[in-house]
ZABA-121524 format. One record per residue (C-alpha): residue number from 1; residue in one letter; chain; z, y, x. Coordinates in Angstrom, 1 decimal, padded with zeros to 4 digits, m for minus. Each point is the difference from the previous one (the first is absolute). Layout:
N
<node k="NUM" r="A" c="A" zz="Z" yy="Y" xx="X"/>
...
//
This chain:
165
<node k="1" r="M" c="A" zz="m006.2" yy="m004.8" xx="m013.7"/>
<node k="2" r="S" c="A" zz="m002.4" yy="002.9" xx="000.2"/>
<node k="3" r="S" c="A" zz="m001.2" yy="001.9" xx="003.0"/>
<node k="4" r="T" c="A" zz="001.2" yy="003.3" xx="m001.5"/>
<node k="5" r="V" c="A" zz="003.6" yy="001.1" xx="m000.6"/>
<node k="6" r="D" c="A" zz="001.6" yy="002.8" xx="m002.0"/>
<node k="7" r="L" c="A" zz="002.5" yy="001.8" xx="002.3"/>
<node k="8" r="Y" c="A" zz="002.2" yy="002.9" xx="m000.7"/>
<node k="9" r="R" c="A" zz="000.6" yy="002.6" xx="002.8"/>
<node k="10" r="R" c="A" zz="002.8" yy="m001.1" xx="002.3"/>
<node k="11" r="P" c="A" zz="002.8" yy="002.6" xx="m000.2"/>
<node k="12" r="G" c="A" zz="000.8" yy="002.3" xx="002.9"/>
<node k="13" r="P" c="A" zz="m001.6" yy="000.4" xx="003.4"/>
<node k="14" r="R" c="A" zz="m001.6" yy="m002.9" xx="001.9"/>
<node k="15" r="P" c="A" zz="002.3" yy="m001.6" xx="002.6"/>
<node k="16" r="V" c="A" zz="m000.7" yy="000.7" xx="003.7"/>
<node k="17" r="A" c="A" zz="m001.8" yy="m002.9" xx="001.7"/>
<node k="18" r="R" c="A" zz="m001.2" yy="m000.7" xx="003.5"/>
<node k="19" r="P" c="A" zz="m003.6" yy="001.1" xx="000.2"/>
<node k="20" r="V" c="A" zz="m000.8" yy="m002.8" xx="002.5"/>
<node k="21" r="T" c="A" zz="000.8" yy="m003.7" xx="000.4"/>
<node k="22" r="P" c="A" zz="002.5" yy="m001.4" xx="m000.5"/>
<node k="23" r="H" c="A" zz="m000.5" yy="001.7" xx="m003.4"/>
<node k="24" r="Q" c="A" zz="003.5" yy="000.5" xx="m001.4"/>
<node k="25" r="Q" c="A" zz="001.8" yy="002.0" xx="m002.7"/>
<node k="26" r="L" c="A" zz="002.5" yy="002.3" xx="001.7"/>
<node k="27" r="T" c="A" zz="001.7" yy="001.8" xx="m002.9"/>
<node k="28" r="Q" c="A" zz="001.0" yy="m000.8" xx="m003.6"/>
<node k="29" r="I" c="A" zz="000.8" yy="m003.6" xx="001.0"/>
<node k="30" r="A" c="A" zz="000.3" yy="m002.4" xx="m002.9"/>
<node k="31" r="P" c="A" zz="003.5" yy="m001.3" xx="m000.7"/>
<node k="32" r="A" c="A" zz="000.6" yy="m003.5" xx="001.4"/>
<node k="33" r="T" c="A" zz="000.6" yy="m001.4" xx="m003.5"/>
<node k="34" r="L" c="A" zz="m003.4" yy="001.2" xx="m001.2"/>
<node k="35" r="Q" c="A" zz="m001.7" yy="m001.4" xx="003.1"/>
<node k="36" r="E" c="A" zz="001.6" yy="m003.4" xx="m000.6"/>
<node k="37" r="E" c="A" zz="m000.9" yy="000.0" xx="m003.7"/>
<node k="38" r="L" c="A" zz="m003.6" yy="000.9" xx="000.9"/>
<node k="39" r="W" c="A" zz="m000.1" yy="m002.8" xx="002.6"/>
<node k="40" r="R" c="A" zz="001.5" yy="m002.5" xx="m002.4"/>
<node k="41" r="R" c="A" zz="m002.8" yy="000.7" xx="m002.5"/>
<node k="42" r="M" c="A" zz="m002.7" yy="000.0" xx="002.8"/>
<node k="43" r="A" c="A" zz="001.2" yy="m003.3" xx="001.4"/>
<node k="44" r="G" c="A" zz="m000.1" yy="m001.5" xx="m003.5"/>
<node k="45" r="L" c="A" zz="m003.7" yy="000.4" xx="m000.5"/>
<node k="46" r="R" c="A" zz="m001.9" yy="m003.2" xx="m000.5"/>
<node k="47" r="H" c="A" zz="m002.1" yy="m001.4" xx="002.8"/>
<node k="48" r="V" c="A" zz="001.7" yy="002.3" xx="002.5"/>
<node k="49" r="R" c="A" zz="001.6" yy="m001.0" xx="003.3"/>
<node k="50" r="T" c="A" zz="002.4" yy="002.4" xx="001.6"/>
<node k="51" r="G" c="A" zz="000.2" yy="000.5" xx="003.7"/>
<node k="52" r="P" c="A" zz="m000.6" yy="002.5" xx="002.9"/>
<node k="53" r="S" c="A" zz="m002.7" yy="002.5" xx="m000.2"/>
<node k="54" r="T" c="A" zz="m003.2" yy="m000.5" xx="002.0"/>
<node k="55" r="I" c="A" zz="m000.3" yy="003.8" xx="000.6"/>
<node k="56" r="S" c="A" zz="003.5" yy="001.6" xx="m000.2"/>
<node k="57" r="L" c="A" zz="003.4" yy="000.2" xx="001.7"/>
<node k="58" r="P" c="A" zz="002.2" yy="m003.2" xx="000.4"/>
<node k="59" r="D" c="A" zz="002.5" yy="001.1" xx="m002.8"/>
<node k="60" r="T" c="A" zz="m002.9" yy="000.2" xx="m002.5"/>
<node k="61" r="R" c="A" zz="m000.2" yy="m002.7" xx="m002.8"/>
<node k="62" r="A" c="A" zz="m003.5" yy="m000.9" xx="m001.1"/>
<node k="63" r="L" c="A" zz="m001.7" yy="m001.7" xx="m002.9"/>
<node k="64" r="H" c="A" zz="m002.7" yy="m002.4" xx="000.9"/>
<node k="65" r="L" c="A" zz="m002.1" yy="m001.4" xx="m002.8"/>
<node k="66" r="D" c="A" zz="m000.9" yy="m003.7" xx="m000.1"/>
<node k="67" r="P" c="A" zz="m003.5" yy="m000.2" xx="001.5"/>
<node k="68" r="Q" c="A" zz="m001.1" yy="m002.3" xx="m002.9"/>
<node k="69" r="V" c="A" zz="000.5" yy="002.9" xx="m002.5"/>
<node k="70" r="A" c="A" zz="m000.9" yy="003.0" xx="002.3"/>
<node k="71" r="A" c="A" zz="m003.2" yy="000.9" xx="m001.9"/>
<node k="72" r="G" c="A" zz="000.2" yy="003.8" xx="000.6"/>
<node k="73" r="P" c="A" zz="m002.3" yy="001.8" xx="002.3"/>
<node k="74" r="A" c="A" zz="000.8" yy="000.4" xx="003.7"/>
<node k="75" r="A" c="A" zz="001.3" yy="003.5" xx="m000.7"/>
<node k="76" r="A" c="A" zz="002.8" yy="m001.5" xx="m002.1"/>
<node k="77" r="F" c="A" zz="001.7" yy="m001.4" xx="003.2"/>
<node k="78" r="A" c="A" zz="001.1" yy="000.9" xx="003.4"/>
<node k="79" r="P" c="A" zz="m002.7" yy="m000.8" xx="002.6"/>
<node k="80" r="E" c="A" zz="m000.6" yy="m003.8" xx="000.5"/>
<node k="81" r="S" c="A" zz="002.9" yy="m001.1" xx="m002.3"/>
<node k="82" r="T" c="A" zz="001.0" yy="m000.4" xx="m003.6"/>
<node k="83" r="E" c="A" zz="002.8" yy="002.6" xx="000.4"/>
<node k="84" r="F" c="A" zz="m000.4" yy="002.5" xx="m002.9"/>
<node k="85" r="A" c="A" zz="003.4" yy="001.8" xx="000.1"/>
<node k="86" r="H" c="A" zz="003.0" yy="000.5" xx="002.2"/>
<node k="87" r="L" c="A" zz="003.4" yy="001.7" xx="m000.4"/>
<node k="88" r="H" c="A" zz="001.3" yy="001.8" xx="003.0"/>
<node k="89" r="G" c="A" zz="003.6" yy="m000.4" xx="001.3"/>
<node k="90" r="A" c="A" zz="003.1" yy="001.4" xx="m001.6"/>
<node k="91" r="G" c="A" zz="000.0" yy="003.2" xx="002.0"/>
<node k="92" r="D" c="A" zz="m003.4" yy="000.9" xx="m001.5"/>
<node k="93" r="G" c="A" zz="m000.5" yy="m001.7" xx="m003.5"/>
<node k="94" r="S" c="A" zz="m003.7" yy="000.9" xx="m000.3"/>
<node k="95" r="L" c="A" zz="m002.7" yy="m002.6" xx="m000.3"/>
<node k="96" r="H" c="A" zz="m003.6" yy="m000.4" xx="000.8"/>
<node k="97" r="V" c="A" zz="m002.3" yy="m001.5" xx="m002.6"/>
<node k="98" r="C" c="A" zz="m003.7" yy="m000.4" xx="m000.5"/>
<node k="99" r="L" c="A" zz="m001.2" yy="001.4" xx="m003.3"/>
<node k="100" r="P" c="A" zz="m003.4" yy="000.4" xx="m001.6"/>
<node k="101" r="E" c="A" zz="m001.5" yy="003.3" xx="001.2"/>
<node k="102" r="P" c="A" zz="000.4" yy="001.9" xx="m003.4"/>
<node k="103" r="V" c="A" zz="003.6" yy="m001.1" xx="m000.2"/>
<node k="104" r="A" c="A" zz="000.8" yy="000.9" xx="003.6"/>
<node k="105" r="A" c="A" zz="m001.6" yy="003.5" xx="m000.6"/>
<node k="106" r="A" c="A" zz="002.1" yy="000.4" xx="m003.2"/>
<node k="107" r="A" c="A" zz="003.2" yy="m001.0" xx="001.7"/>
<node k="108" r="I" c="A" zz="m000.6" yy="002.5" xx="002.7"/>
<node k="109" r="D" c="A" zz="m001.0" yy="002.8" xx="m002.4"/>
<node k="110" r="M" c="A" zz="003.1" yy="m000.6" xx="m002.1"/>
<node k="111" r="G" c="A" zz="002.4" yy="000.1" xx="003.0"/>
<node k="112" r="W" c="A" zz="000.9" yy="m003.7" xx="000.2"/>
<node k="113" r="A" c="A" zz="m001.9" yy="m000.9" xx="003.2"/>
<node k="114" r="E" c="A" zz="m001.9" yy="001.2" xx="003.0"/>
<node k="115" r="W" c="A" zz="m002.8" yy="m001.6" xx="002.0"/>
<node k="116" r="H" c="A" zz="000.9" yy="m002.2" xx="003.0"/>
<node k="117" r="P" c="A" zz="m000.9" yy="002.0" xx="003.2"/>
<node k="118" r="V" c="A" zz="m002.5" yy="m002.6" xx="001.1"/>
<node k="119" r="A" c="A" zz="m001.6" yy="000.1" xx="m003.5"/>
<node k="120" r="R" c="A" zz="m000.2" yy="003.8" xx="000.3"/>
<node k="121" r="M" c="A" zz="m001.9" yy="m000.4" xx="003.3"/>
<node k="122" r="G" c="A" zz="m002.4" yy="m002.6" xx="m001.5"/>
<node k="123" r="G" c="A" zz="001.5" yy="m003.1" xx="001.8"/>
<node k="124" r="F" c="A" zz="001.4" yy="m001.6" xx="m003.1"/>
<node k="125" r="P" c="A" zz="m001.6" yy="000.2" xx="m003.5"/>
<node k="126" r="P" c="A" zz="001.0" yy="002.8" xx="m002.3"/>
<node k="127" r="T" c="A" zz="002.0" yy="m002.6" xx="m002.0"/>
<node k="128" r="L" c="A" zz="003.0" yy="000.0" xx="002.4"/>
<node k="129" r="V" c="A" zz="002.7" yy="002.4" xx="m001.0"/>
<node k="130" r="M" c="A" zz="003.7" yy="000.5" xx="000.6"/>
<node k="131" r="L" c="A" zz="002.0" yy="000.1" xx="m003.3"/>
<node k="132" r="Y" c="A" zz="003.2" yy="002.1" xx="000.3"/>
<node k="133" r="G" c="A" zz="003.2" yy="m001.9" xx="m000.5"/>
<node k="134" r="P" c="A" zz="001.5" yy="000.3" xx="m003.5"/>
<node k="135" r="R" c="A" zz="002.9" yy="002.4" xx="m000.4"/>
<node k="136" r="D" c="A" zz="001.1" yy="m001.1" xx="m003.4"/>
<node k="137" r="E" c="A" zz="m000.6" yy="m002.7" xx="m002.7"/>
<node k="138" r="A" c="A" zz="m002.9" yy="001.9" xx="m001.6"/>
<node k="139" r="E" c="A" zz="m001.8" yy="000.3" xx="003.4"/>
<node k="140" r="L" c="A" zz="000.7" yy="m003.7" xx="000.7"/>
<node k="141" r="E" c="A" zz="m001.9" yy="m000.9" xx="m003.2"/>
<node k="142" r="T" c="A" zz="m003.0" yy="002.2" xx="001.1"/>
<node k="143" r="I" c="A" zz="000.0" yy="m001.5" xx="003.5"/>
<node k="144" r="W" c="A" zz="000.3" yy="m003.5" xx="m001.4"/>
<node k="145" r="H" c="A" zz="m003.0" yy="000.6" xx="m002.3"/>
<node k="146" r="L" c="A" zz="m002.0" yy="001.1" xx="003.1"/>
<node k="147" r="V" c="A" zz="001.1" yy="m003.1" xx="001.9"/>
<node k="148" r="Q" c="A" zz="m001.2" yy="m002.1" xx="m003.0"/>
<node k="149" r="T" c="A" zz="m003.3" yy="001.9" xx="000.1"/>
<node k="150" r="S" c="A" zz="m000.3" yy="m000.9" xx="003.8"/>
<node k="151" r="Y" c="A" zz="000.7" yy="m003.6" xx="m000.9"/>
<node k="152" r="A" c="A" zz="m002.7" yy="m000.1" xx="m002.7"/>
<node k="153" r="F" c="A" zz="m002.4" yy="001.6" xx="002.5"/>
<node k="154" r="A" c="A" zz="000.8" yy="m002.8" xx="002.5"/>
<node k="155" r="L" c="A" zz="m000.5" yy="m002.6" xx="m002.6"/>
<node k="156" r="G" c="A" zz="m003.4" yy="001.5" xx="m000.9"/>
<node k="157" r="E" c="A" zz="001.0" yy="000.9" xx="m003.5"/>
<node k="158" r="S" c="A" zz="m000.6" yy="003.7" xx="000.4"/>
<node k="159" r="T" c="A" zz="m003.3" yy="m000.2" xx="001.9"/>
<node k="160" r="G" c="A" zz="m002.0" yy="m002.4" xx="m002.2"/>
<node k="161" r="G" c="A" zz="m001.3" yy="m002.0" xx="002.9"/>
<node k="162" r="R" c="A" zz="000.4" yy="m001.9" xx="003.2"/>
<node k="163" r="D" c="A" zz="m000.6" yy="001.1" xx="003.5"/>
<node k="164" r="E" c="A" zz="m000.6" yy="m002.6" xx="002.7"/>
<node k="165" r="R" c="A" zz="002.3" yy="000.2" xx="003.0"/>
//
């Protein structure tokens, strides 16, 4: 999978999100059926263990990559972990992922994402973004593609190299 992605502009205005941590989507909440379909796909990725997030609220479900295959740079993961993505609870429906910087910038520019507040302040790498929860099937496919890009980044497939931890 490449480190670039071709995105169309997300229709409509951006949802309202908390500007501080915990960083949550407050409006345009994804329907529960789409959240569960996204989670089903996420949990089915090879070499992934699901579990609690190392950096988010208790109702958050996270993806942790098997350390044996976690060849991406440190910026592909939450600090000191192999967590590369997590889906917030049902009342939110958004997710945080780590994306290669050009993809993160494109996702933000096209209305699919925003920087995590700590990344905005320089405390996390500019790879950590919140993807807005999908409102329909077409948006689910776009968000799924971005999750797959995050997964490839964590595997080291989109960076071309290894970063020692």
